[in-house]
VOTI-42494 format. One record per atom (N, C-alpha, C, O): y, x, z; atom name; residue number from 0; residue in three letters. Coordinates in pm, whole numbers, plus 32768, in hexadecimal, padded with zeros to 4 digits. Each point is the difference from the previous one (the first is absolute). Layout:
N
[atom [Y,X,Z],'CA',NUM,'ala']
...
! end
This chain:
66
[atom [87C9,77A8,7326],'N',0,'met']
[atom [7FD9,8090,7FDC],'CA',0,'met']
[atom [7FA4,8026,8069],'C',0,'met']
[atom [8011,7FEA,8078],'O',0,'met']
[atom [7F7F,8058,7F4E],'N',1,'asn']
[atom [7F92,803E,805C],'CA',1,'asn']
[atom [803B,8080,8054],'C',1,'asn']
[atom [805D,8047,7FD9],'O',1,'asn']
[atom [7F65,7FC7,8094],'N',2,'cys']
[atom [801B,8076,804B],'CA',2,'cys']
[atom [7FB6,806D,7FCD],'C',2,'cys']
[atom [7F8A,7FEE,7FE2],'O',2,'cys']
[atom [80A9,807A,8010],'N',3,'ser']
[atom [7FC1,808E,7FC3],'CA',3,'ser']
[atom [7F92,8032,805B],'C',3,'ser']
[atom [7F92,802C,7FDE],'O',3,'ser']
[atom [80A2,7FC5,80A2],'N',4,'arg']
[atom [7FAA,8057,8058],'CA',4,'arg']
[atom [7FA3,7FA2,8045],'C',4,'arg']
[atom [8027,7F8F,801F],'O',4,'arg']
[atom [7F53,809E,7FFD],'N',5,'arg']
[atom [7FA5,7FA6,804B],'CA',5,'arg']
[atom [8007,8029,8096],'C',5,'arg']
[atom [8013,8072,802A],'O',5,'arg']
[atom [7FDA,7F1A,801F],'N',6,'arg']
[atom [7FFF,802A,8090],'CA',6,'arg']
[atom [7F95,8060,801B],'C',6,'arg']
[atom [7F94,7FF4,7FC7],'O',6,'arg']
[atom [8083,806F,8092],'N',7,'arg']
[atom [7F8E,803B,803F],'CA',7,'arg']
[atom [7FB5,7FC0,807E],'C',7,'arg']
[atom [802F,7FB5,8055],'O',7,'arg']
[atom [7F47,8082,7F9E],'N',8,'thr']
[atom [7FA8,7FC0,8065],'CA',8,'thr']
[atom [8039,8047,807C],'C',8,'thr']
[atom [8031,806F,7FEB],'O',8,'thr']
[atom [7FCF,7F6A,8081],'N',9,'pro']
[atom [8016,802E,8089],'CA',9,'pro']
[atom [7F98,8082,8016],'C',9,'pro']
[atom [7F8D,7FFF,7FD3],'O',9,'pro']
[atom [809B,804D,8063],'N',10,'leu']
[atom [7FAA,8086,802C],'CA',10,'leu']
[atom [7F8D,7FD6,804E],'C',10,'leu']
[atom [7F93,802F,7FE0],'O',10,'leu']
[atom [8076,7F71,8093],'N',11,'arg']
[atom [7F9D,7FDD,8034],'CA',11,'arg']
[atom [7F8F,7FAB,7FB9],'C',11,'arg']
[atom [7F8A,8005,8023],'O',11,'arg']
[atom [809E,7FB8,7F83],'N',12,'met']
[atom [7FA6,7FD7,7F8E],'CA',12,'met']
[atom [7FC2,8034,7FCF],'C',12,'met']
[atom [7F89,7FE4,7FF1],'O',12,'met']
[atom [80B7,8085,7FE0],'N',13,'lys']
[atom [7FAF,8084,7FA0],'CA',13,'lys']
[atom [7F98,8035,8070],'C',13,'lys']
[atom [7F88,800C,7FE5],'O',13,'lys']
[atom [80A7,8011,808D],'N',14,'gln']
[atom [7F9C,805C,8066],'CA',14,'gln']
[atom [7F8B,7FA2,801E],'C',14,'gln']
[atom [7F8D,802A,800A],'O',14,'gln']
[atom [809A,7F3D,8007],'N',15,'thr']
[atom [7F7F,7FAE,801C],'CA',15,'thr']
[atom [7FA1,7FFE,7F88],'C',15,'thr']
[atom [7F86,8012,8007],'O',15,'thr']
[atom [80B8,7FD9,7F96],'N',16,'met']
[atom [7F9D,7FF5,7F85],'CA',16,'met']
[atom [7FBB,807D,7FED],'C',16,'met']
[atom [7F8D,7FEF,7FD8],'O',16,'met']
[atom [8095,808B,8038],'N',17,'tyr']
[atom [7FB7,8085,7FFF],'CA',17,'tyr']
[atom [7FA5,7FF6,8058],'C',17,'tyr']
[atom [7F8D,801E,7FDF],'O',17,'tyr']
[atom [8093,7FB0,80B6],'N',18,'gln']
[atom [7F8F,8010,8063],'CA',18,'gln']
[atom [7F89,7F9A,7FD2],'C',18,'gln']
[atom [7F8A,8022,800B],'O',18,'gln']
[atom [80A0,7F59,7FBD],'N',19,'leu']
[atom [7F96,7FB4,7FD3],'CA',19,'leu']
[atom [7FB5,8047,7F9F],'C',19,'leu']
[atom [7F86,8004,8012],'O',19,'leu']
[atom [80AD,8037,7F84],'N',20,'tyr']
[atom [7FC1,802D,7F80],'CA',20,'tyr']
[atom [7FA0,8082,804C],'C',20,'tyr']
[atom [7F87,800B,7FED],'O',20,'tyr']
[atom [80B3,803C,8055],'N',21,'tyr']
[atom [7FAD,8072,8051],'CA',21,'tyr']
[atom [7F82,7FBB,8057],'C',21,'tyr']
[atom [7F90,8033,8009],'O',21,'tyr']
[atom [8092,7F5F,802B],'N',22,'tyr']
[atom [7F8C,7FBA,8055],'CA',22,'tyr']
[atom [7F7F,7FD3,7FC1],'C',22,'tyr']
[atom [7F8A,8003,8023],'O',22,'tyr']
[atom [80C4,7FCB,7F62],'N',23,'lys']
[atom [7F95,7FBB,7F9D],'CA',23,'lys']
[atom [7FB5,8073,7FC0],'C',23,'lys']
[atom [7F86,7FF9,7FF8],'O',23,'lys']
[atom [80B5,8069,7FDE],'N',24,'lys']
[atom [7FB4,8068,7FBC],'CA',24,'lys']
[atom [7F91,8059,8056],'C',24,'lys']
[atom [7F8C,801D,7FE3],'O',24,'lys']
[atom [80C1,8002,808F],'N',25,'phe']
[atom [7F9B,8068,8050],'CA',25,'phe']
[atom [7FCC,7FB9,8084],'C',25,'phe']
[atom [7FB7,8041,804B],'O',25,'phe']
[atom [8068,7F45,7FD5],'N',26,'gly']
[atom [7FCD,7FBA,8070],'CA',26,'gly']
[atom [802D,801D,8083],'C',26,'gly']
[atom [7FC5,7FD2,8062],'O',26,'gly']
[atom [80A5,807A,7FA9],'N',27,'arg']
[atom [804C,8024,8082],'CA',27,'arg']
[atom [8093,8028,7FD9],'C',27,'arg']
[atom [801D,802A,7F8F],'O',27,'arg']
[atom [802F,7FC9,80C6],'N',28,'leu']
[atom [8096,801B,800C],'CA',28,'leu']
[atom [8004,808E,7FF5],'C',28,'leu']
[atom [7FAD,8044,803D],'O',28,'leu']
[atom [80AF,7FF1,7F78],'N',29,'ser']
[atom [802C,808F,8005],'CA',29,'ser']
[atom [8038,802A,8073],'C',29,'ser']
[atom [8044,7FB5,8046],'O',29,'ser']
[atom [7FA6,80BC,7FD5],'N',30,'thr']
[atom [802A,8044,8082],'CA',30,'thr']
[atom [806E,8063,7FC7],'C',30,'thr']
[atom [800C,8036,7F92],'O',30,'thr']
[atom [804B,7FD0,80F6],'N',31,'ala']
[atom [8075,803A,7FEC],'CA',31,'ala']
[atom [7FE4,8098,7FEE],'C',31,'ala']
[atom [7F96,8025,8033],'O',31,'ala']
[atom [80BB,8044,7F89],'N',32,'pro']
[atom [7FDB,8073,7FD8],'CA',32,'pro']
[atom [8014,805E,8086],'C',32,'pro']
[atom [8060,7FE9,8048],'O',32,'pro']
[atom [7F55,806D,7FD1],'N',33,'lys']
[atom [8006,804C,807A],'CA',33,'lys']
[atom [803B,8080,7FD9],'C',33,'lys']
[atom [7FEB,803A,7F96],'O',33,'lys']
[atom [8060,7FEB,80CA],'N',34,'ile']
[atom [804C,8098,7FF1],'CA',34,'ile']
[atom [7FD7,804F,806A],'C',34,'ile']
[atom [7FDB,7FD7,806E],'O',34,'ile']
[atom [802F,80A9,7F6A],'N',35,'thr']
[atom [7FED,806B,8062],'CA',35,'thr']
[atom [807A,803A,8048],'C',35,'thr']
[atom [8062,8020,7FBD],'O',35,'thr']
[atom [7F9E,7FEA,80A1],'N',36,'val']
[atom [8083,8037,8050],'CA',36,'val']
[atom [7FDC,8084,804C],'C',36,'val']
[atom [7F90,800B,8034],'O',36,'val']
[atom [80C6,8051,7FD4],'N',37,'pro']
[atom [7FDC,8063,806B],'CA',37,'pro']
[atom [7FE7,7FE8,808D],'C',37,'pro']
[atom [8034,7F9C,8032],'O',37,'pro']
[atom [7F7C,80B8,801D],'N',38,'leu']
[atom [7FCE,7FEC,8081],'CA',38,'leu']
[atom [807E,7FE4,8052],'C',38,'leu']
[atom [7FFB,7FA5,8052],'O',38,'leu']
[atom [8088,80AE,7F9D],'N',39,'cys']
[atom [806A,7FDF,8053],'CA',39,'cys']
[atom [8035,7F73,7FF8],'C',39,'cys']
[atom [8022,7FBB,8060],'O',39,'cys']
[atom [7FE0,801E,7F0B],'N',40,'val']
[atom [8030,7F65,8005],'CA',40,'val']
[atom [7FAB,7FA5,802F],'C',40,'val']
[atom [802C,7F92,801F],'O',40,'val']
[atom [7F5D,8088,7FEC],'N',41,'gln']
[atom [7F7B,7F92,8039],'CA',41,'gln']
[atom [801E,800F,8093],'C',41,'gln']
[atom [7FF8,7F96,803E],'O',41,'gln']
[atom [8026,80D3,8008],'N',42,'lys']
[atom [8035,8007,8087],'CA',42,'lys']
[atom [807C,7FD0,802C],'C',42,'lys']
[atom [7FFF,7FDB,8076],'O',42,'lys']
[atom [8074,8018,7F4B],'N',43,'glu']
[atom [807B,7FD0,8002],'CA',43,'glu']
[atom [7FF1,7F51,8008],'C',43,'glu']
[atom [803A,7FB4,804E],'O',43,'glu']
[atom [7F61,8029,7F44],'N',44,'ile']
[atom [7FFC,7F7E,7FE6],'CA',44,'ile']
[atom [7FA1,7FBE,8074],'C',44,'ile']
[atom [8010,7F8B,8023],'O',44,'ile']
[atom [7F88,80CC,8016],'N',45,'ala']
[atom [7FB5,7FD7,8083],'CA',45,'ala']
[atom [8051,7FFB,8071],'C',45,'ala']
[atom [7FE2,7FAC,8055],'O',45,'ala']
[atom [8089,80A5,7FC1],'N',46,'gln']
[atom [806F,7FF6,806E],'CA',46,'gln']
[atom [8036,7F8F,7FF2],'C',46,'gln']
[atom [7FE5,7FA9,8053],'O',46,'gln']
[atom [8069,803F,7F4F],'N',47,'leu']
[atom [8045,7F7B,7FE2],'CA',47,'leu']
[atom [7FBE,7F81,8018],'C',47,'leu']
[atom [803C,7F9C,8029],'O',47,'leu']
[atom [7F42,8067,7FBD],'N',48,'glu']
[atom [7F97,7F90,8016],'CA',48,'glu']
[atom [7FFE,7FF6,8086],'C',48,'glu']
[atom [8009,7F8C,8028],'O',48,'glu']
[atom [7FED,80D2,8036],'N',49,'asp']
[atom [7FDF,800B,808F],'CA',49,'asp']
[atom [808C,7FC7,8041],'C',49,'asp']
[atom [7FFE,7FA9,8058],'O',49,'asp']
[atom [8078,808F,7F77],'N',50,'ile']
[atom [806D,7FCA,8036],'CA',50,'ile']
[atom [8022,7F64,7FE8],'C',50,'ile']
[atom [803D,7FC3,8058],'O',50,'ile']
[atom [7F9B,7FFE,7F34],'N',51,'val']
[atom [8023,7F89,7FDE],'CA',51,'val']
[atom [7F8D,7FA9,805B],'C',51,'val']
[atom [8023,7F98,8038],'O',51,'val']
[atom [7F49,809E,7FD5],'N',52,'arg']
[atom [7FB7,7FB4,8053],'CA',52,'arg']
[atom [8024,7FFA,8081],'C',52,'arg']
[atom [7FFD,7F93,8039],'O',52,'arg']
[atom [802B,80E3,800A],'N',53,'tyr']
[atom [804B,7FF6,807C],'CA',53,'tyr']
[atom [8067,7F9A,8022],'C',53,'tyr']
[atom [8005,7FB8,8064],'O',53,'tyr']
[atom [8053,804D,7F2E],'N',54,'met']
[atom [809B,7FB5,801B],'CA',54,'met']
[atom [7FB5,7F58,7FF1],'C',54,'met']
[atom [802D,7FA9,804B],'O',54,'met']
[atom [7F77,8039,7F64],'N',55,'gln']
[atom [7FCB,7F81,7FF7],'CA',55,'gln']
[atom [7FBF,7FD0,8087],'C',55,'gln']
[atom [7FFD,7F8C,8029],'O',55,'gln']
[atom [7FD1,80E4,8014],'N',56,'phe']
[atom [7FA8,7FDC,8085],'CA',56,'phe']
[atom [807A,7FE3,8071],'C',56,'phe']
[atom [7FF8,7FAB,8058],'O',56,'phe']
[atom [8082,80B3,7F90],'N',57,'ala']
[atom [8047,8004,807E],'CA',57,'ala']
[atom [805B,7F7D,7FF2],'C',57,'ala']
[atom [802B,7FC9,8065],'O',57,'ala']
[atom [7FF2,8005,7F13],'N',58,'ile']
[atom [8046,7F83,7FDF],'CA',58,'ile']
[atom [7FA5,7F8D,8040],'C',58,'ile']
[atom [802E,7FAB,804D],'O',58,'ile']
[atom [7F59,805B,7F8D],'N',59,'gly']
[atom [7F90,7F94,803A],'CA',59,'gly']
[atom [8003,7FFA,8093],'C',59,'gly']
[atom [7FFC,7F8F,8032],'O',59,'gly']
[atom [800B,80DC,8020],'N',60,'met']
[atom [7FFB,7FF8,8095],'CA',60,'met']
[atom [8078,7FBF,8019],'C',60,'met']
[atom [7FFB,7F93,803A],'O',60,'met']
[atom [8080,80A2,7FA1],'N',61,'arg']
[atom [8082,7FCF,801B],'CA',61,'arg']
[atom [7FFF,7F61,7FEB],'C',61,'arg']
[atom [8025,7FB6,805C],'O',61,'arg']
[atom [7FB9,8022,7F42],'N',62,'leu']
[atom [7FF5,7F5B,7FEA],'CA',62,'leu']
[atom [7FA2,7FC0,8067],'C',62,'leu']
[atom [802A,7F9E,803E],'O',62,'leu']
[atom [7F5A,8091,7FDA],'N',63,'arg']
[atom [7FA4,7FC8,806D],'CA',63,'arg']
[atom [804C,8006,808E],'C',63,'arg']
[atom [7FE0,7FB0,8058],'O',63,'arg']
[atom [8080,80AC,7FBC],'N',64,'glu']
[atom [804F,8003,8079],'CA',64,'glu']
[atom [8055,7F7A,800A],'C',64,'glu']
[atom [7FFD,7FB4,8060],'O',64,'glu']
[atom [8040,803E,7F45],'N',65,'leu']
[atom [8056,7F82,7FF2],'CA',65,'leu']
[atom [7FCB,7F7B,8022],'C',65,'leu']
[atom [8048,7F9C,7FF4],'O',65,'leu']
! end
């Protein structure tokens, strides 16, 4: 008895094939869509980036002391 359902192609394979198609057609990879966010959100993101950068620096300094 034959299986009535076909196996689906994995999502990553579809994504890879689309990227290859896009590259062959346009000669470059597609870029991620850019979004616009309010200035207050941009400032919050910048503050979070600064905190993460500081934490990475502090952890790096602590590891050098050991």
